[in-house]
N, C-alpha and C positions, 0 to 999 in steps of 0.2 A: 615268410604267410601268403596262401595262398589267393587268388584272384578274385574270390568269395570275402575272403575277411579282410583283404585292403580295399574292398569294396564298402565296404560294413563299417568298419573303422575309422574309414576316409569319411562316411556320409554322416557316423556318428558328428563329424565336427563341424560339414555342414548345417543339418541341426540345430545344433547347439547354434552355429551362426544366424539361422534363419530363427532364431525363439529368443534371441537378445536383443533381437530389432521390440518387442514388445517393450522392453526397458525405455528404448531408444520412444517409440513411437508407442505410447501404450492407449492412443485412442483406437487401434487399432482391435485388438481385444476387446475394448467395451462396445463397440458397432459389433463386432463379430459377435458377442452374447446377446446384443439388444435386439438381432430380430428373430431368435427363438424364444424370448420372453414375449415382443410381439403378435407372432405367430398363435401361441401357445393362447393366451388372450384374445385375440380377436377369432378366432376359429371356437374356442372354451365357450367363450361368452355369445356369436353374434349369434351361431350355427347351434350349438348346445342343446336349445330350447325347440330346433323346426326339425330336426333329424334323430330318424329312431332306428336304434339300432336295437335287435331283440337280442333279450338278453344281459342286455348291457349297458352301461349310459357313455352316451355321446363323448364325455368328455374322456372314459377310459380308454373307447374304441379311439378318438383320437390320436393320440400321444404318442402311437408306436409309428403311424403316418408321418407327425411332426419328426419325430428321431430322423425315420428316415427319409424325409427334404431336408432337412441341416444338415445332414453330416454328404450329403451328395451338395446341397453349396458349400458347403466347405472346402470341397474338394480343390473349386474352382481357386482359392488360394496358392495349388503349387501352379497351374497355367497362368495365373499374373503375376505369379514370380518370377517363375522364369523368363519371360516376357519379358520383365522388367530390368535383369540382369542381364540378356541380350541385348537389350537398347542401352545399357548405362557400361557394356564393354566386362559387365565383370567376373562373364565367362568365361574372354580370352585369360583375365588375371589368372583363373580356375585350372585351364586348360595349359598356361605354363607352370602349374606345380607338378608335380613328379608325386601325384595322385589318379585313384582310379577314376576312368572313365564315365561310370558307372553312377561316381559319389556324389556326383549334385545331386542326381536323377532320386538317388535314393533319401538321401539329407532330406531334399524337401517334398520329400510321399511323405517321408517319415515324423514330420512338424504336423505339417497338417494332421497327423492321429492327434496332437496334443493340442492341436483346436478345434477339435472336435470333440472329444473327451470334454476340455471344457464346457464346449456347449453342453454336450447331454448331462453331463451334471446341473448347468444352472437349468434348464430344461428339465430336468426330476425335480431339484428343489419347486418351482414357479408351477408344473401339474400336478406335488403334493397340495400346493395351495388352494387350488381352483378342484378339487378333488380325486384326482389321478389315486387309485392306490395300485400298489403288486399285489397278485393276490396269487402265484406262486411262489417257491421255494429263492431262497436270499439263492442258491445255486442255480436255478435254473432262468434266477433273473442276469444273473454275469454273462450267460450265455450268450442275452438275449442284446447284452451293449455289445459284449464280445463280436458276436456276427454281424451289428452296424458299424461297428471300425472297421470288421475287414472285408468287409463292400463298401465302405469308403476310401478304404487307401486302395483298394484298385478299379476304384474309379479316379483316385486320383493321378492315378497314369494314363487316362486318358487323358486328363487336364492337360496330365506334362506330353503329351503326343500334339494337342493343339496348340499349348503355349511355346512350344518351338517350331510349330507351323510357323505363325503366323506373325503379323510386323510391329504390332503394340500392346498395351496393356487394356485397351480400349475393347481392342476389337476380338479379345478375347471373354474379354468380362458380356459383351456381346451375341456371341457363337454362344455364350457356355446358357444365358439365358435365355436364348431360341433355342435349345436343344434342351437343357434340365426344367425347364418350367412346364410344357405338357410334359415330358417322363413324369415328372413327379404328379402332375395332376390328373392322369387319365391313368390313374392306378385306384388302388383301396389304400387309398392317404388317407380319405378324409370322407367318403362312401363304398357303401359297397361295393366293390366291381359287378356284382349283380344287377345293381339296380342301375345302368348307364347301358343305354342304346345301344343296339346294333352294331355294329364293327368296334364302336369303340367298346361293349361288353370282353372283347375277345383280346382285344388287344391290351388290356388291362386284366385280363385275366392270364395272361404269358407274358404280362410285363413287367421284368425284376424286379420292380420297387416294389412292387405289390407282390411280391414272395416274403420281400426283407421285411416289410412291413407289419403282413400275418404271421412269420415264422416271430419277432417280436413281440408283437401281439399274445401267441399262446404261452412268450416265455414270459408272458408276467402275468398271464391269466387273463387276459382284454379281449377272447374273441366272440362275447356273443355268443344264444344258442345256436345260428345259423350258418350250417357246414358251406364249406365250399362243394364246384360240384368237377373242380377242374382237377387233374394230377398237381403245376403245378404246384397249388393253392391247398393242394392235401400234403401235400410235401415240400413244406417249404424250407425248410433248413438245405434239405438233397439240390431241392433248386435254384437256388442262393447260389450256393456252396461250386454247384457246376457251369452258373454265368462269372462268378469269380474266378474259376480259371480260365475258366473261355479269354477274358479280359485281360488278365496279369501275361498270360501266355501269348496272345497276343500285341500287347503294347504296351508290353515293356523291350522286347529289344525293337520294333517299331520306334521305343521313345530313344532310345539306346542310340542308334542307327540316326536315328534326325538328328539327335545331340551332336555325336561327332560329326558329323555333316554338313549343321550350320556355323560349328567351330571351326 
């Protein structure tokens, strides 16, 4: 068996181990799903009547941004899980087994996809209840969902590196909050990037979170009538894929190296 095949095979076992925790601690899944519901209802009803999006209802415009924010926050499970395993000595046990060195990271990031898929499903149902509609074909909508999951998977590798660099779960949670919160809010997740002032507008237009949100809106048919003026938002799928490739190219080897060094 090749090293890549061994990594995926062992990674599947690790992913199964991570998901089994749901049966033992179902509160993890419950609170994971409650957060996106809260954001959809909070922003949909609190800001739904005050923010104007030409050519579309705000609630339809909002959902793609909520999707993007939630799957990015969902990637923090990788960092927190690795930090917890490191402090409990579980990583040392894995290292003593005849398994691929990258399997722990592959399995941990793969299990995040399951969490994020469940979150997107719950948010979709909640969105439909408050008025969100998909106005394109089923195939286009599925493409939007897949792009969101792909971007979140790439982001999980950033959090994997963070989880291996810090000393505790609390540090991972605090560090990820300080980084992800402004990244997802200074974007077109909740308002159009063109409505932001000065430097914030420029940052939001080239923010990859804006691109994945815009790509999802186009896939769902929720963009409205205003057209973006910058290349990153005129070609959001291409720009998102560029960022996915950059993140994976940088943080996969960094994470594997840090895992080997930390172990």
